[in-house]
C-alpha positions in Angstrom: 214.2 -49.0 -67.1 210.6 -48.9 -65.9 208.5 -51.9 -66.4 206.1 -49.9 -68.5 208.8 -49.2 -71.0 209.1 -52.9 -72.0 207.1 -53.5 -75.1 206.3 -57.2 -74.5 205.0 -59.3 -77.3 201.7 -60.9 -76.6 199.8 -63.3 -78.9 196.8 -61.2 -80.1 193.5 -62.6 -78.7 190.1 -61.1 -78.8 188.7 -59.7 -75.5 185.7 -62.1 -75.4 187.8 -65.2 -75.7 190.3 -63.9 -73.1 187.5 -63.1 -70.7 186.2 -66.7 -71.0 189.6 -68.0 -70.1 190.1 -65.7 -67.1 187.0 -66.7 -65.2 187.8 -67.9 -61.7 186.2 -70.9 -60.1 185.6 -71.6 -56.4 184.9 -75.3 -57.3 188.1 -75.8 -59.2 190.0 -73.9 -56.5 188.6 -76.1 -53.8 189.3 -79.3 -55.8 193.0 -78.3 -56.2 193.8 -76.6 -53.0 191.6 -78.8 -50.9 193.1 -82.0 -52.4 196.6 -80.6 -51.6 195.5 -80.1 -48.0 194.0 -83.6 -47.8 197.2 -85.1 -49.2 199.3 -83.2 -46.7 197.0 -84.4 -43.8 197.1 -88.0 -45.1 200.9 -88.2 -45.3 201.2 -86.6 -41.9 198.7 -89.0 -40.3 200.3 -92.0 -42.0 203.8 -91.1 -40.9 202.5 -90.5 -37.3 200.9 -94.0 -37.3 204.1 -95.6 -38.4 206.0 -93.6 -35.7 203.6 -94.8 -33.0 204.0 -98.4 -34.2 207.8 -97.9 -34.3 207.9 -99.0 -37.9 210.9 -96.8 -38.8 211.5 -97.7 -42.4 207.9 -97.2 -43.6 207.8 -94.0 -41.5 211.0 -92.7 -43.3 209.5 -93.6 -46.7 206.3 -91.7 -46.0 208.2 -88.7 -44.6 210.2 -88.6 -47.8 207.0 -88.7 -49.9 205.6 -86.0 -47.6 208.5 -83.7 -48.4 208.4 -84.4 -52.1 204.8 -83.3 -52.1 205.2 -80.5 -49.5 207.6 -78.5 -51.7 204.8 -78.0 -54.2 202.7 -76.3 -51.5 205.3 -73.5 -51.6 206.7 -71.2 -54.3 207.1 -74.0 -56.7 203.3 -74.3 -57.3 200.5 -73.6 -54.8 201.8 -70.4 -53.2 202.9 -69.1 -56.6 199.5 -69.5 -58.3 197.5 -68.3 -55.2 199.7 -65.2 -55.1 198.1 -64.1 -58.4 194.6 -64.3 -56.9 193.4 -66.0 -60.1 192.1 -69.3 -58.5 189.0 -68.6 -56.4 186.2 -66.2 -57.1 186.1 -65.6 -53.4 189.2 -63.5 -52.4 189.0 -64.4 -48.7 189.1 -68.1 -49.6 192.0 -67.5 -51.9 193.9 -65.6 -49.2 193.2 -68.3 -46.6 194.9 -71.0 -48.7 197.6 -68.6 -49.8 198.5 -67.7 -46.2 198.1 -71.3 -44.9 200.4 -72.7 -47.6 202.9 -69.9 -47.0 203.0 -70.7 -43.3 203.5 -74.4 -43.9 206.5 -73.8 -46.2 208.1 -70.8 -44.4 207.2 -68.4 -47.2 206.2 -64.8 -46.7 203.0 -63.9 -48.5 203.6 -60.1 -48.4 207.1 -60.4 -49.9 206.4 -63.1 -52.4 203.4 -61.4 -54.0 205.3 -58.1 -54.5 208.5 -59.7 -55.7 206.6 -62.0 -58.1 204.7 -59.1 -59.6 208.0 -57.5 -60.5 209.2 -60.8 -61.9 206.3 -60.8 -64.3 206.8 -57.2 -65.3 210.6 -57.5 -65.8 211.0 -61.2 -66.6 214.7 -62.1 -66.6 215.8 -58.5 -67.4 219.3 -58.2 -66.1 219.6 -56.0 -63.0 215.8 -55.7 -62.8 214.3 -59.2 -62.3 216.2 -60.5 -59.2 213.8 -63.3 -58.5 215.0 -65.1 -61.6 218.5 -64.3 -62.8 219.6 -65.9 -66.0 222.9 -67.7 -65.4 224.7 -70.7 -66.9 222.7 -73.9 -66.5 225.6 -75.4 -64.7 225.2 -73.0 -61.8 221.9 -74.5 -61.0 222.1 -78.1 -62.3 225.2 -79.5 -60.7 225.9 -82.5 -58.4 226.0 -80.4 -55.2 222.5 -79.2 -55.8 221.3 -82.6 -57.0 222.5 -84.2 -53.7 221.0 -81.5 -51.5 217.7 -81.6 -53.4 217.6 -85.3 -53.0 218.3 -85.1 -49.3 218.5 -81.9 -47.2 218.3 -78.6 -49.1 220.8 -76.8 -46.9 221.0 -73.7 -49.1 217.2 -73.1 -48.9 217.2 -73.8 -45.2 220.0 -71.3 -44.4 218.4 -68.6 -46.6 214.8 -69.0 -45.2 216.0 -69.2 -41.5 218.3 -66.2 -41.9 215.7 -64.0 -43.7 212.8 -65.0 -41.4 214.9 -64.3 -38.2 216.2 -61.0 -39.5 212.7 -59.9 -40.7 211.3 -60.8 -37.3 213.9 -58.5 -35.8 212.8 -55.7 -38.1 215.6 -56.0 -40.6 213.6 -55.4 -43.7 216.6 -54.7 -45.9 217.4 -58.4 -45.9 215.8 -60.3 -48.8 215.2 -63.7 -50.2 215.9 -62.7 -53.8 218.7 -60.2 -53.1 216.7 -57.0 -53.7 218.2 -54.0 -52.0 215.6 -53.8 -50.5 212.3 -54.8 -52.0 210.3 -52.3 -49.9 211.5 -48.8 -48.9 211.4 -48.0 -45.2 208.1 -46.0 -45.4 206.2 -48.7 -47.3 203.6 -50.3 -45.0 204.2 -53.6 -46.7 207.6 -53.7 -45.2 206.1 -53.7 -41.7 203.5 -56.3 -42.7 206.4 -58.5 -44.1 208.2 -58.3 -40.7 205.0 -59.0 -38.7 204.4 -62.1 -40.8 208.0 -63.3 -40.1 207.5 -62.8 -36.3 204.3 -64.9 -36.5 205.9 -67.7 -38.5 208.9 -67.8 -36.2 207.0 -67.8 -33.0 204.4 -70.3 -34.2 207.1 -72.7 -35.5 209.1 -72.4 -32.3 205.9 -73.0 -30.3 205.2 -76.2 -32.3 208.8 -77.2 -31.9 208.6 -76.8 -28.1 205.4 -78.8 -27.9 206.7 -81.7 -30.0 209.9 -81.9 -27.9 208.0 -81.9 -24.6 205.7 -84.7 -25.8 208.4 -86.5 -27.7 206.5 -86.3 -31.0 209.8 -86.3 -32.9 208.3 -87.1 -36.3 206.0 -84.0 -36.2 209.2 -81.8 -35.9 210.1 -83.2 -39.4 206.5 -83.2 -40.8 205.2 -79.8 -39.7 208.3 -77.7 -39.0 211.2 -78.6 -41.3 209.7 -80.9 -43.9 209.8 -78.4 -46.7 213.6 -78.4 -46.7 214.0 -82.0 -47.6 213.5 -83.9 -50.9 213.0 -80.8 -53.0 214.3 -82.5 -56.2 211.1 -82.6 -58.2 210.1 -79.1 -57.3 213.5 -77.7 -58.1 213.6 -79.5 -61.5 210.1 -78.0 -62.2 211.6 -74.6 -61.4 214.5 -75.3 -63.7 212.2 -75.8 -66.7 210.7 -72.4 -66.4 213.5 -70.1 -67.7 216.8 -71.9 -67.7 219.1 -71.7 -70.7 217.0 -69.1 -72.5 217.6 -65.4 -73.4 217.6 -62.5 -71.0 216.6 -58.9 -71.3 214.4 -59.8 -74.3 210.8 -58.5 -74.6 209.3 -61.7 -75.8 208.1 -64.3 -73.3 208.3 -66.9 -76.0 212.1 -66.5 -75.9 212.6 -66.4 -72.1 210.1 -69.1 -70.9 209.8 -72.8 -71.6 206.5 -74.4 -72.3 206.6 -78.1 -71.6 204.1 -81.0 -72.0 204.1 -83.1 -68.7 202.3 -86.1 -67.4 199.1 -85.6 -65.4 200.8 -86.2 -62.1 203.4 -83.6 -62.5 200.8 -81.3 -64.1 198.6 -81.7 -61.0 201.5 -81.2 -58.5 202.9 -78.2 -60.5 199.5 -76.5 -60.9 200.1 -76.6 -64.7 202.9 -74.0 -64.6 204.6 -76.1 -67.2 202.6 -73.8 -69.6 205.0 -71.1 -68.5 205.0 -68.9 -71.6 201.2 -68.8 -71.5 201.2 -68.0 -67.8 203.6 -65.0 -68.3 201.9 -63.7 -71.4 198.4 -63.7 -69.8 198.9 -64.1 -66.0 195.2 -63.6 -65.4 194.4 -67.0 -66.9 193.9 -69.5 -64.0 196.1 -72.6 -63.9 193.1 -74.9 -64.7 192.6 -73.1 -68.0 196.2 -73.0 -69.2 196.2 -76.3 -71.2 193.1 -75.2 -73.2 194.5 -71.7 -73.5 197.7 -73.1 -75.0 195.7 -74.9 -77.7 194.1 -71.7 -78.7 197.3 -69.7 -79.0 199.8 -72.4 -80.0 199.8 -71.1 -83.6 201.9 -68.2 -82.3 204.0 -69.6 -79.5 207.1 -71.7 -79.6 207.0 -75.4 -80.1 206.6 -77.0 -76.6 209.0 -79.5 -75.2 207.4 -82.9 -75.6 207.8 -84.1 -71.9 209.3 -83.2 -68.6 212.2 -85.5 -69.1 212.7 -84.2 -72.7 213.1 -80.7 -71.2 215.5 -81.9 -68.6 217.6 -83.5 -71.3 217.5 -80.2 -73.3 218.8 -78.3 -70.2 221.7 -80.8 -69.9 222.5 -80.3 -73.6 222.4 -76.5 -73.1 224.7 -77.0 -70.1 227.2 -79.0 -72.3 227.0 -76.3 -75.0 227.6 -73.5 -72.5 230.7 -75.2 -71.2 232.3 -74.7 -74.6 230.5 -71.4 -75.4 229.4 -69.5 -72.3 227.4 -67.1 -74.4 225.2 -69.8 -75.9 221.4 -69.5 -75.3 218.7 -71.8 -76.5 216.4 -70.3 -79.1 213.2 -72.4 -79.4 211.5 -73.5 -82.6 208.4 -71.7 -83.8 205.6 -72.9 -86.1 205.3 -71.3 -89.5 202.2 -69.4 -88.3 204.0 -67.6 -85.5 205.0 -64.0 -85.5 208.8 -63.4 -85.7 210.5 -63.4 -82.3 210.9 -59.9 -80.8 214.5 -59.5 -79.7 214.4 -55.8 -78.8 
């Protein structure tokens, strides 16, 4: 199945209105990406101050907060949105933050952009979208994952280290999302992907060596491995994107959740809680998604009322799927919505 053969349902919207919603903004981009960079610098500096003062408990607490935040710099939010190129009017500025945040979180900008484009074209189609594979909720939301997300995310660490090392060695067939492979051998993006992996690996090894020589142990955590700890909030935000819903269905309203969240989570998550809207019209920047939702809500599913309400829903789906593995959640629609498109 080619991506162009999927007749996706989109809420009808006139071209002038859509154009208004798709305008990029350097100011809004700087406010969001710049504030993320400032928070990263602030938690790093604060933890270093406690380290120098030998105040170990406050240092550990700040390091934990640093990691909770750092995970939103990566694929969970910042890297994801910047990969679309919808934030800044200036492409070089967009690419600067995209590459910087990829570097800080061990992500590969070449690979992620290409893989994520296919995820949008083939959203949760079995055998086609391998970035997100619909599976029983229990396979993601279980106690082993909860404990690792609260502490050290050993699965993510093993995957990212393995893929980066093998890419650095020129093994382009290896993949984060189990494509086989993402890029054919004659694709120049494959070589660019491997070059980035060499840069990331050499740079992080260089930082590691400097921090060991000067006994700056806390910086090893903060700047090299911090994104592999305390990933709980980012992973739960990821869970509320597609979990428990249909697969191989040409209607983003049936395969994506839209969730109302509090302002803090909305800020950290770059408003990707409006996930149906994001998939349906990916050119709409994150800072316009809330307003965009209000315009098209007559024809999209009823949103979950809060972040915790959606987590409770996923746990209910998990319980239902234990008794009936074929169960999927079908969201409610307002009376004004077009009928769901199942095929």
